[in-house]
N, CA and C atoms as a LAMMPS dump frame, in Angstrom:
ITEM: TIMESTEP
0
ITEM: NUMBER OF ATOMS
582
ITEM: BOX BOUNDS ff ff ff
-5.0000000000000000e+02 5.0000000000000000e+02
-5.0000000000000000e+02 5.0000000000000000e+02
-5.0000000000000000e+02 5.0000000000000000e+02
ITEM: ATOMS id mol type element x y z
1 1 1 N 335.62 -279.159 74.91
2 1 2 C 335.175 -279.424 73.556
3 1 3 C 334.36 -280.724 73.561
4 2 1 N 333.17 -280.728 72.943
5 2 2 C 332.338 -281.929 72.957
6 2 3 C 332.971 -283.048 72.118
7 3 1 N 332.668 -284.283 72.527
8 3 2 C 333.154 -285.439 71.789
9 3 3 C 332.434 -285.498 70.45
10 4 1 N 333.2 -285.631 69.383
11 4 2 C 332.606 -285.742 68.048
12 4 3 C 332.391 -287.22 67.753
13 5 1 N 331.125 -287.611 67.674
14 5 2 C 330.774 -289.005 67.456
15 5 3 C 330.344 -289.213 66.013
16 6 1 N 330.711 -290.366 65.489
17 6 2 C 330.355 -290.709 64.125
18 6 3 C 330.052 -292.194 64.07
19 7 1 N 328.982 -292.531 63.358
20 7 2 C 328.612 -293.929 63.181
21 7 3 C 329.049 -294.426 61.822
22 8 1 N 329.416 -295.697 61.761
23 8 2 C 329.852 -296.322 60.525
24 8 3 C 329.011 -297.565 60.279
25 9 1 N 328.264 -297.565 59.186
26 9 2 C 327.561 -298.764 58.74
27 9 3 C 328.54 -299.455 57.806
28 10 1 N 329.126 -300.553 58.277
29 10 2 C 330.245 -301.172 57.584
30 10 3 C 329.815 -302.372 56.755
31 11 1 N 330.202 -302.33 55.492
32 11 2 C 329.994 -303.456 54.595
33 11 3 C 331.313 -304.161 54.362
34 12 1 N 331.493 -304.685 53.151
35 12 2 C 332.676 -305.477 52.865
36 12 3 C 333.801 -304.644 52.262
37 13 1 N 334.94 -305.289 52.064
38 13 2 C 336.076 -304.653 51.417
39 13 3 C 336.916 -303.809 52.351
40 14 1 N 337.832 -303.06 51.755
41 14 2 C 338.772 -302.226 52.518
42 14 3 C 338.213 -300.866 52.879
43 15 1 N 337.157 -300.426 52.196
44 15 2 C 336.641 -299.074 52.414
45 15 3 C 336.251 -298.805 53.875
46 16 1 N 335.558 -299.714 54.574
47 16 2 C 335.25 -299.44 55.981
48 16 3 C 336.509 -299.248 56.832
49 17 1 N 337.564 -300 56.529
50 17 2 C 338.813 -299.881 57.277
51 17 3 C 339.468 -298.53 57.015
52 18 1 N 339.514 -298.134 55.753
53 18 2 C 340.095 -296.834 55.393
54 18 3 C 339.3 -295.697 56.009
55 19 1 N 337.973 -295.837 55.969
56 19 2 C 337.135 -294.801 56.551
57 19 3 C 337.368 -294.692 58.054
58 20 1 N 337.384 -295.834 58.747
59 20 2 C 337.59 -295.821 60.204
60 20 3 C 338.911 -295.151 60.554
61 21 1 N 339.973 -295.486 59.828
62 21 2 C 341.275 -294.873 60.082
63 21 3 C 341.226 -293.356 59.898
64 22 1 N 340.605 -292.906 58.811
65 22 2 C 340.532 -291.466 58.525
66 22 3 C 339.689 -290.739 59.569
67 23 1 N 338.577 -291.335 59.977
68 23 2 C 337.705 -290.699 60.963
69 23 3 C 338.401 -290.604 62.318
70 24 1 N 339.091 -291.662 62.715
71 24 2 C 339.837 -291.633 63.985
72 24 3 C 340.94 -290.581 63.914
73 25 1 N 341.653 -290.529 62.785
74 25 2 C 342.718 -289.541 62.605
75 25 3 C 342.169 -288.116 62.689
76 26 1 N 340.928 -287.92 62.234
77 26 2 C 340.3 -286.594 62.275
78 26 3 C 339.725 -286.276 63.662
79 27 1 N 339.849 -287.202 64.603
80 27 2 C 339.42 -286.925 65.973
81 27 3 C 338.019 -287.389 66.333
82 28 1 N 337.404 -288.211 65.5
83 28 2 C 336.063 -288.714 65.799
84 28 3 C 336.128 -289.962 66.674
85 29 1 N 335.126 -290.117 67.516
86 29 2 C 334.866 -291.378 68.199
87 29 3 C 333.957 -292.152 67.255
88 30 1 N 334.382 -293.348 66.854
89 30 2 C 333.658 -294.102 65.833
90 30 3 C 332.986 -295.335 66.431
91 31 1 N 331.671 -295.387 66.249
92 31 2 C 330.893 -296.58 66.588
93 31 3 C 330.493 -297.224 65.272
94 32 1 N 330.849 -298.495 65.109
95 32 2 C 330.553 -299.186 63.857
96 32 3 C 329.534 -300.292 64.077
97 33 1 N 328.651 -300.441 63.107
98 33 2 C 327.769 -301.596 63.035
99 33 3 C 328.2 -302.35 61.788
100 34 1 N 328.639 -303.599 61.998
101 34 2 C 329.208 -304.405 60.928
102 34 3 C 328.298 -305.577 60.606
103 35 1 N 328.424 -306.071 59.39
104 35 2 C 327.576 -307.163 58.904
105 35 3 C 328.344 -308.481 58.897
106 36 1 N 327.813 -309.46 59.631
107 36 2 C 328.441 -310.786 59.71
108 36 3 C 328.591 -311.387 58.315
109 37 1 N 329.767 -311.92 58.066
110 37 2 C 330.027 -312.538 56.774
111 37 3 C 330.399 -311.551 55.682
112 38 1 N 330.409 -310.272 55.985
113 38 2 C 330.735 -309.235 55.003
114 38 3 C 331.908 -308.368 55.468
115 39 1 N 331.786 -307.79 56.624
116 39 2 C 332.749 -306.802 57.11
117 39 3 C 334.029 -307.484 57.607
118 40 1 N 335.185 -306.922 57.277
119 40 2 C 336.446 -307.496 57.777
120 40 3 C 336.511 -307.461 59.306
121 41 1 N 336.945 -308.568 59.888
122 41 2 C 337.049 -308.692 61.346
123 41 3 C 337.942 -307.615 61.956
124 42 1 N 339.002 -307.217 61.235
125 42 2 C 339.96 -306.266 61.805
126 42 3 C 339.382 -304.871 62.018
127 43 1 N 338.164 -304.636 61.579
128 43 2 C 337.55 -303.332 61.834
129 43 3 C 337.479 -303.055 63.333
130 44 1 N 337.302 -304.097 64.13
131 44 2 C 337.217 -303.926 65.585
132 44 3 C 338.438 -303.271 66.191
133 45 1 N 339.589 -303.43 65.562
134 45 2 C 340.833 -302.83 66.047
135 45 3 C 340.927 -301.35 65.696
136 46 1 N 340.032 -300.856 64.843
137 46 2 C 340.162 -299.498 64.311
138 46 3 C 339.054 -298.554 64.756
139 47 1 N 338.083 -299.066 65.514
140 47 2 C 336.963 -298.238 65.962
141 47 3 C 336.859 -298.291 67.484
142 48 1 N 336.068 -297.381 68.051
143 48 2 C 335.896 -297.34 69.503
144 48 3 C 334.881 -298.366 69.992
145 49 1 N 333.888 -298.657 69.171
146 49 2 C 332.873 -299.654 69.521
147 49 3 C 332.431 -300.347 68.242
148 50 1 N 332.215 -301.661 68.336
149 50 2 C 331.81 -302.439 67.175
150 50 3 C 330.672 -303.373 67.571
151 51 1 N 329.609 -303.349 66.782
152 51 2 C 328.456 -304.219 66.996
153 51 3 C 328.217 -305.005 65.715
154 52 1 N 327.986 -306.308 65.846
155 52 2 C 327.765 -307.173 64.692
156 52 3 C 326.283 -307.463 64.535
157 53 1 N 325.806 -307.383 63.297
158 53 2 C 324.43 -307.749 62.972
159 53 3 C 324.451 -308.614 61.713
160 54 1 N 323.317 -309.227 61.425
161 54 2 C 323.158 -309.927 60.147
162 54 3 C 322.538 -308.951 59.151
163 55 1 N 322.766 -309.201 57.88
164 55 2 C 322.188 -308.354 56.843
165 55 3 C 320.671 -308.352 57.019
166 56 1 N 320.089 -307.164 57.113
167 56 2 C 318.645 -307.033 57.254
168 56 3 C 318.178 -306.664 58.653
169 57 1 N 319.061 -306.615 59.621
170 57 2 C 318.651 -306.288 60.989
171 57 3 C 318.719 -304.775 61.217
172 58 1 N 317.837 -304.081 60.534
173 58 2 C 317.807 -302.621 60.57
174 58 3 C 317.447 -302.088 61.956
175 59 1 N 316.519 -302.729 62.624
176 59 2 C 316.138 -302.294 63.967
177 59 3 C 317.314 -302.336 64.928
178 60 1 N 318.095 -303.404 64.871
179 60 2 C 319.281 -303.518 65.733
180 60 3 C 320.307 -302.449 65.385
181 61 1 N 320.489 -302.197 64.103
182 61 2 C 321.433 -301.181 63.65
183 61 3 C 321.075 -299.826 64.273
184 62 1 N 319.811 -299.455 64.178
185 62 2 C 319.352 -298.174 64.737
186 62 3 C 319.531 -298.15 66.252
187 63 1 N 319.179 -299.232 66.915
188 63 2 C 319.315 -299.302 68.376
189 63 3 C 320.756 -299.092 68.821
190 64 1 N 321.714 -299.712 68.129
191 64 2 C 323.127 -299.568 68.502
192 64 3 C 323.584 -298.12 68.384
193 65 1 N 323.206 -297.448 67.312
194 65 2 C 323.622 -296.06 67.14
195 65 3 C 322.954 -295.142 68.156
196 66 1 N 321.683 -295.353 68.416
197 66 2 C 320.992 -294.509 69.397
198 66 3 C 321.577 -294.703 70.794
199 67 1 N 321.882 -295.941 71.158
200 67 2 C 322.471 -296.222 72.465
201 67 3 C 323.836 -295.55 72.629
202 68 1 N 324.565 -295.412 71.518
203 68 2 C 325.889 -294.782 71.546
204 68 3 C 325.811 -293.264 71.436
205 69 1 N 324.61 -292.718 71.24
206 69 2 C 324.466 -291.277 71.103
207 69 3 C 324.945 -290.742 69.769
208 70 1 N 324.93 -291.589 68.763
209 70 2 C 325.384 -291.2 67.429
210 70 3 C 324.222 -290.58 66.657
211 71 1 N 324.448 -289.391 66.073
212 71 2 C 323.395 -288.769 65.274
213 71 3 C 323.785 -288.565 63.813
214 72 1 N 325.018 -288.972 63.455
215 72 2 C 325.452 -288.936 62.062
216 72 3 C 326.166 -290.241 61.751
217 73 1 N 325.764 -290.869 60.642
218 73 2 C 326.397 -292.121 60.205
219 73 3 C 326.793 -292.006 58.745
220 74 1 N 327.718 -292.847 58.353
221 74 2 C 328.066 -292.988 56.95
222 74 3 C 328.022 -294.47 56.606
223 75 1 N 327.841 -294.754 55.322
224 75 2 C 327.877 -296.125 54.832
225 75 3 C 329.184 -296.302 54.073
226 76 1 N 329.917 -297.369 54.396
227 76 2 C 331.179 -297.641 53.708
228 76 3 C 331.288 -299.139 53.441
229 77 1 N 331.538 -299.489 52.199
230 77 2 C 331.614 -300.89 51.814
231 77 3 C 330.259 -301.382 51.345
232 78 1 N 330.273 -302.439 50.603
233 78 2 C 329.036 -302.974 50.044
234 78 3 C 328.557 -304.208 50.777
235 79 1 N 327.438 -304.69 50.328
236 79 2 C 326.893 -305.969 50.776
237 79 3 C 326.771 -306.82 49.515
238 80 1 N 327.34 -307.996 49.541
239 80 2 C 327.275 -308.881 48.389
240 80 3 C 325.816 -309.155 48.045
241 81 1 N 325.431 -308.868 46.818
242 81 2 C 324.021 -309.013 46.443
243 81 3 C 323.514 -310.431 46.624
244 82 1 N 324.359 -311.402 46.412
245 82 2 C 323.933 -312.796 46.575
246 82 3 C 323.486 -313.071 48.016
247 83 1 N 324.033 -312.324 48.968
248 83 2 C 323.659 -312.514 50.382
249 83 3 C 322.172 -312.203 50.608
250 84 1 N 321.612 -311.338 49.767
251 84 2 C 320.184 -311.012 49.889
252 84 3 C 319.312 -312.241 49.64
253 85 1 N 319.881 -313.232 48.989
254 85 2 C 319.108 -314.428 48.665
255 85 3 C 319.493 -315.636 49.509
256 86 1 N 320.613 -315.551 50.226
257 86 2 C 321.079 -316.71 50.964
258 86 3 C 321.127 -316.522 52.477
259 87 1 N 321.449 -315.324 52.934
260 87 2 C 321.688 -315.127 54.362
261 87 3 C 321.04 -313.85 54.879
262 88 1 N 319.926 -313.496 54.332
263 88 2 C 319.232 -312.26 54.693
264 88 3 C 318.292 -312.551 55.862
265 89 1 N 318.403 -311.779 56.94
266 89 2 C 317.587 -311.979 58.14
267 89 3 C 316.883 -310.681 58.522
268 90 1 N 315.866 -310.292 57.773
269 90 2 C 315.217 -309.013 58.077
270 90 3 C 314.473 -309.063 59.409
271 91 1 N 314.615 -307.989 60.167
272 91 2 C 313.815 -307.856 61.381
273 91 3 C 312.539 -307.095 61.016
274 92 1 N 311.701 -306.846 61.988
275 92 2 C 310.414 -306.191 61.724
276 92 3 C 310.603 -304.815 61.089
277 93 1 N 311.583 -304.083 61.555
278 93 2 C 311.849 -302.749 61.014
279 93 3 C 312.208 -302.825 59.53
280 94 1 N 313.057 -303.783 59.18
281 94 2 C 313.454 -303.95 57.778
282 94 3 C 312.274 -304.388 56.919
283 95 1 N 311.436 -305.251 57.451
284 95 2 C 310.26 -305.702 56.695
285 95 3 C 309.317 -304.544 56.395
286 96 1 N 309.173 -303.62 57.341
287 96 2 C 308.33 -302.44 57.112
288 96 3 C 308.909 -301.56 56.009
289 97 1 N 310.223 -301.404 55.992
290 97 2 C 310.873 -300.614 54.94
291 97 3 C 310.687 -301.302 53.589
292 98 1 N 310.913 -302.6 53.547
293 98 2 C 310.756 -303.345 52.292
294 98 3 C 309.333 -303.267 51.761
295 99 1 N 308.35 -303.218 52.652
296 99 2 C 306.95 -303.13 52.225
297 99 3 C 306.665 -301.794 51.528
298 100 1 N 307.471 -300.767 51.827
299 100 2 C 307.252 -299.442 51.234
300 100 3 C 307.921 -299.268 49.877
301 101 1 N 308.949 -300.07 49.582
302 101 2 C 309.665 -299.878 48.318
303 101 3 C 309.059 -300.748 47.234
304 102 1 N 309.167 -300.259 46.007
305 102 2 C 308.553 -300.967 44.879
306 102 3 C 309.449 -302.055 44.314
307 103 1 N 310.761 -301.898 44.44
308 103 2 C 311.698 -302.899 43.965
309 103 3 C 312.981 -302.784 44.765
310 104 1 N 313.89 -303.719 44.59
311 104 2 C 315.1 -303.767 45.408
312 104 3 C 316.334 -303.25 44.676
313 105 1 N 316.165 -302.271 43.815
314 105 2 C 317.334 -301.649 43.193
315 105 3 C 318.153 -300.984 44.294
316 106 1 N 319.468 -300.997 44.117
317 106 2 C 320.369 -300.478 45.146
318 106 3 C 320.002 -299.08 45.612
319 107 1 N 319.829 -298.165 44.662
320 107 2 C 319.567 -296.775 45.013
321 107 3 C 318.263 -296.627 45.791
322 108 1 N 317.232 -297.319 45.359
323 108 2 C 315.928 -297.252 46.036
324 108 3 C 316.046 -297.791 47.449
325 109 1 N 316.706 -298.921 47.599
326 109 2 C 316.852 -299.546 48.907
327 109 3 C 317.692 -298.689 49.855
328 110 1 N 318.793 -298.158 49.355
329 110 2 C 319.647 -297.309 50.203
330 110 3 C 318.926 -296.033 50.623
331 111 1 N 318.154 -295.443 49.719
332 111 2 C 317.387 -294.246 50.079
333 111 3 C 316.338 -294.565 51.141
334 112 1 N 315.698 -295.716 51.024
335 112 2 C 314.679 -296.11 52.011
336 112 3 C 315.317 -296.333 53.38
337 113 1 N 316.486 -296.947 53.408
338 113 2 C 317.195 -297.153 54.675
339 113 3 C 317.604 -295.812 55.267
340 114 1 N 318.118 -294.919 54.423
341 114 2 C 318.503 -293.585 54.901
342 114 3 C 317.304 -292.838 55.475
343 115 1 N 316.16 -292.913 54.808
344 115 2 C 314.949 -292.258 55.311
345 115 3 C 314.538 -292.833 56.665
346 116 1 N 314.681 -294.138 56.836
347 116 2 C 314.332 -294.772 58.108
348 116 3 C 315.269 -294.298 59.223
349 117 1 N 316.549 -294.214 58.924
350 117 2 C 317.508 -293.692 59.899
351 117 3 C 317.19 -292.243 60.246
352 118 1 N 316.902 -291.444 59.223
353 118 2 C 316.618 -290.029 59.456
354 118 3 C 315.319 -289.829 60.231
355 119 1 N 314.376 -290.763 60.119
356 119 2 C 313.143 -290.679 60.91
357 119 3 C 313.429 -290.854 62.403
358 120 1 N 314.603 -291.389 62.718
359 120 2 C 315.032 -291.573 64.107
360 120 3 C 316.047 -290.505 64.53
361 121 1 N 316.211 -289.468 63.702
362 121 2 C 317.139 -288.389 64.038
363 121 3 C 318.592 -288.707 63.732
364 122 1 N 318.828 -289.712 62.903
365 122 2 C 320.191 -290.094 62.526
366 122 3 C 320.424 -289.674 61.078
367 123 1 N 321.3 -288.707 60.885
368 123 2 C 321.608 -288.194 59.557
369 123 3 C 322.594 -289.117 58.856
370 124 1 N 322.355 -289.377 57.577
371 124 2 C 323.28 -290.183 56.782
372 124 3 C 324.169 -289.225 56.002
373 125 1 N 325.458 -289.249 56.31
374 125 2 C 326.411 -288.365 55.662
375 125 3 C 327.142 -289.059 54.524
376 126 1 N 327.949 -288.291 53.823
377 126 2 C 328.736 -288.773 52.694
378 126 3 C 330.125 -289.158 53.196
379 127 1 N 330.489 -290.416 53.055
380 127 2 C 331.791 -290.888 53.528
381 127 3 C 332.935 -290.114 52.885
382 128 1 N 332.78 -289.705 51.636
383 128 2 C 333.838 -288.988 50.93
384 128 3 C 334.179 -287.662 51.628
385 129 1 N 333.217 -287.072 52.321
386 129 2 C 333.444 -285.823 53.044
387 129 3 C 334.545 -285.986 54.096
388 130 1 N 334.655 -287.183 54.673
389 130 2 C 335.618 -287.433 55.73
390 130 3 C 336.935 -288 55.203
391 131 1 N 337.016 -288.248 53.899
392 131 2 C 338.195 -288.874 53.304
393 131 3 C 338.781 -288.057 52.151
394 132 1 N 339.004 -286.776 52.332
395 132 2 C 339.46 -285.981 51.187
396 132 3 C 340.78 -286.473 50.6
397 133 1 N 341.642 -287.052 51.383
398 133 2 C 342.928 -287.526 50.878
399 133 3 C 342.825 -288.788 50.035
400 134 1 N 341.701 -289.48 50.107
401 134 2 C 341.532 -290.72 49.356
402 134 3 C 340.728 -290.544 48.074
403 135 1 N 340.189 -289.362 47.864
404 135 2 C 339.365 -289.104 46.689
405 135 3 C 340.229 -288.457 45.609
406 136 1 N 340.216 -289.043 44.438
407 136 2 C 341.008 -288.497 43.328
408 136 3 C 340.441 -287.155 42.889
409 137 1 N 341.313 -286.234 42.596
410 137 2 C 340.889 -284.935 42.083
411 137 3 C 340.52 -285.065 40.613
412 138 1 N 339.726 -284.123 40.14
413 138 2 C 339.341 -284.13 38.725
414 138 3 C 340.569 -283.896 37.869
415 139 1 N 340.611 -284.536 36.729
416 139 2 C 341.698 -284.305 35.798
417 139 3 C 342.432 -285.576 35.44
418 140 1 N 343.443 -285.428 34.636
419 140 2 C 344.241 -286.555 34.158
420 140 3 C 345.197 -286.983 35.264
421 141 1 N 345.223 -288.284 35.544
422 141 2 C 346.051 -288.803 36.626
423 141 3 C 347.39 -289.361 36.135
424 142 1 N 347.503 -289.588 34.841
425 142 2 C 348.744 -290.141 34.282
426 142 3 C 349.168 -289.27 33.106
427 143 1 N 349.867 -289.854 32.157
428 143 2 C 350.221 -289.1 30.956
429 143 3 C 348.94 -288.769 30.191
430 144 1 N 349.021 -287.794 29.363
431 144 2 C 347.849 -287.381 28.588
432 144 3 C 347.354 -288.517 27.706
433 145 1 N 346.05 -288.808 27.746
434 145 2 C 345.512 -289.857 26.869
435 145 3 C 345.655 -289.455 25.397
436 146 1 N 345.86 -290.46 24.559
437 146 2 C 345.914 -290.24 23.112
438 146 3 C 344.494 -289.991 22.615
439 147 1 N 344.359 -289.607 21.356
440 147 2 C 343.018 -289.371 20.803
441 147 3 C 342.2 -290.657 20.796
442 148 1 N 342.833 -291.814 20.519
443 148 2 C 342.114 -293.092 20.573
444 148 3 C 341.652 -293.412 21.991
445 149 1 N 342.496 -293.128 22.972
446 149 2 C 342.123 -293.374 24.365
447 149 3 C 340.969 -292.466 24.787
448 150 1 N 340.987 -291.201 24.299
449 150 2 C 339.875 -290.302 24.605
450 150 3 C 338.567 -290.845 24.017
451 151 1 N 338.646 -291.437 22.841
452 151 2 C 337.447 -292.056 22.259
453 151 3 C 336.939 -293.178 23.15
454 152 1 N 337.853 -294.01 23.664
455 152 2 C 337.462 -295.08 24.586
456 152 3 C 336.863 -294.504 25.873
457 153 1 N 337.447 -293.424 26.363
458 153 2 C 336.943 -292.793 27.591
459 153 3 C 335.516 -292.291 27.377
460 154 1 N 335.289 -291.578 26.29
461 154 2 C 333.937 -291.062 26.016
462 154 3 C 332.937 -292.211 25.852
463 155 1 N 333.347 -293.242 25.14
464 155 2 C 332.487 -294.415 24.957
465 155 3 C 332.207 -295.08 26.312
466 156 1 N 333.24 -295.179 27.138
467 156 2 C 333.092 -295.788 28.463
468 156 3 C 332.157 -295.013 29.366
469 157 1 N 332.246 -293.677 29.322
470 157 2 C 331.356 -292.844 30.138
471 157 3 C 329.894 -293.082 29.749
472 158 1 N 329.619 -293.09 28.458
473 158 2 C 328.255 -293.349 27.978
474 158 3 C 327.781 -294.734 28.414
475 159 1 N 328.655 -295.718 28.295
476 159 2 C 328.302 -297.097 28.643
477 159 3 C 328.04 -297.247 30.138
478 160 1 N 328.931 -296.692 30.956
479 160 2 C 328.778 -296.855 32.408
480 160 3 C 327.54 -296.114 32.921
481 161 1 N 327.19 -294.998 32.299
482 161 2 C 325.95 -294.316 32.688
483 161 3 C 324.738 -295.182 32.373
484 162 1 N 324.776 -295.867 31.249
485 162 2 C 323.664 -296.743 30.862
486 162 3 C 323.523 -297.914 31.826
487 163 1 N 324.635 -298.577 32.173
488 163 2 C 324.516 -299.711 33.093
489 163 3 C 324.194 -299.246 34.501
490 164 1 N 324.615 -298.024 34.834
491 164 2 C 324.264 -297.454 36.136
492 164 3 C 322.768 -297.232 36.259
493 165 1 N 322.138 -296.72 35.203
494 165 2 C 320.68 -296.516 35.218
495 165 3 C 319.945 -297.837 35.375
496 166 1 N 320.503 -298.888 34.804
497 166 2 C 319.895 -300.216 34.904
498 166 3 C 320.266 -300.929 36.214
499 167 1 N 321.177 -300.308 36.976
500 167 2 C 321.684 -300.851 38.239
501 167 3 C 322.321 -302.219 38.05
502 168 1 N 323.072 -302.345 36.964
503 168 2 C 323.845 -303.556 36.708
504 168 3 C 325.19 -303.448 37.413
505 169 1 N 325.774 -302.279 37.401
506 169 2 C 327.072 -302.079 38.026
507 169 3 C 327.536 -300.652 37.845
508 170 1 N 328.82 -300.425 38.185
509 170 2 C 329.367 -299.072 38.135
510 170 3 C 330.712 -299.018 37.428
511 171 1 N 331.086 -300.104 36.758
512 171 2 C 332.419 -300.159 36.17
513 171 3 C 332.386 -300.917 34.848
514 172 1 N 333.129 -300.398 33.866
515 172 2 C 333.295 -301.093 32.593
516 172 3 C 334.768 -301.02 32.19
517 173 1 N 335.184 -301.983 31.381
518 173 2 C 336.517 -301.969 30.787
519 173 3 C 336.306 -301.863 29.281
520 174 1 N 336.928 -300.849 28.687
521 174 2 C 336.735 -300.545 27.269
522 174 3 C 338.079 -300.571 26.555
523 175 1 N 338.109 -301.128 25.361
524 175 2 C 339.289 -301.075 24.484
525 175 3 C 338.793 -300.982 23.059
526 176 1 N 339.253 -299.982 22.319
527 176 2 C 338.848 -299.762 20.925
528 176 3 C 337.329 -299.702 20.789
529 177 1 N 336.717 -298.98 21.688
530 177 2 C 335.264 -298.792 21.723
531 177 3 C 334.511 -300.122 21.747
532 178 1 N 335.097 -301.086 22.439
533 178 2 C 334.483 -302.391 22.637
534 178 3 C 334.423 -302.65 24.14
535 179 1 N 333.272 -303.097 24.631
536 179 2 C 333.138 -303.431 26.048
537 179 3 C 333.786 -304.788 26.284
538 180 1 N 334.843 -304.8 27.107
539 180 2 C 335.548 -306.043 27.417
540 180 3 C 335.064 -306.667 28.717
541 181 1 N 334.596 -305.832 29.651
542 181 2 C 334.118 -306.342 30.942
543 181 3 C 333.118 -305.36 31.524
544 182 1 N 332.152 -305.905 32.254
545 182 2 C 331.13 -305.102 32.934
546 182 3 C 330.994 -305.615 34.351
547 183 1 N 331.045 -304.71 35.301
548 183 2 C 330.781 -305.117 36.681
549 183 3 C 329.334 -305.567 36.776
550 184 1 N 329.103 -306.609 37.526
551 184 2 C 327.732 -307.097 37.727
552 184 3 C 327.534 -307.371 39.201
553 185 1 N 326.892 -308.459 39.532
554 185 2 C 326.51 -308.739 40.911
555 185 3 C 327.701 -308.882 41.859
556 186 1 N 328.89 -309.219 41.343
557 186 2 C 330.024 -309.451 42.233
558 186 3 C 330.565 -308.173 42.848
559 187 1 N 330.374 -307.018 42.229
560 187 2 C 330.795 -305.747 42.804
561 187 3 C 332.219 -305.355 42.454
562 188 1 N 332.484 -304.042 42.489
563 188 2 C 333.815 -303.528 42.156
564 188 3 C 334.821 -303.802 43.25
565 189 1 N 334.369 -304.018 44.479
566 189 2 C 335.268 -304.203 45.594
567 189 3 C 335.833 -305.615 45.661
568 190 1 N 335.344 -306.517 44.836
569 190 2 C 335.724 -307.93 44.901
570 190 3 C 337.227 -308.125 44.743
571 191 1 N 337.849 -307.388 43.821
572 191 2 C 339.268 -307.592 43.596
573 191 3 C 340.096 -307.091 44.772
574 192 1 N 339.619 -306.108 45.488
575 192 2 C 340.336 -305.584 46.65
576 192 3 C 340.348 -306.613 47.776
577 193 1 N 339.282 -307.38 47.904
578 193 2 C 339.182 -308.331 49
579 193 3 C 340.041 -309.566 48.788
580 194 1 N 340.486 -309.844 47.576
581 194 2 C 341.281 -311.058 47.301
582 194 3 C 342.696 -310.912 47.767
């Protein structure tokens, strides 16, 4: 049986660790490329190979995966947006990608990176595909919401879609149809890392 290889582009938080554990449990050989100052150090204990790069070293990232014979990668964990302004070290490959994009919105940037990887024969997969046990199923997870709570839920869905389109964040806290908190540049994973 051929060795099943999988690449992990690791960002911050617990998600890269959870992903590595699930992929190893599923029988994959995992090669990870981690970002200095972002990715938890303990990832090295959970993967078969680990390579460290600085944020923006896209050419090195591709080289590590190609050298390992990896043709499918997933992205797990984020990159602190503030790092783009303080510790970003783009290599020539990254500069070429940046020259093609019109702005640095998350979705645009991630799609451009994925296209660059795919131009090298490296498919970008969905991390959730490998983590079915960690993904919540559709439906109510606790007791049935009251009618007031359903109003907050509907209001929250509308609000989070609006901030998502603006790429402000992906999370809101709602009470009595009032926005109490909005995720912004700090990211949803921030509380997990504390």
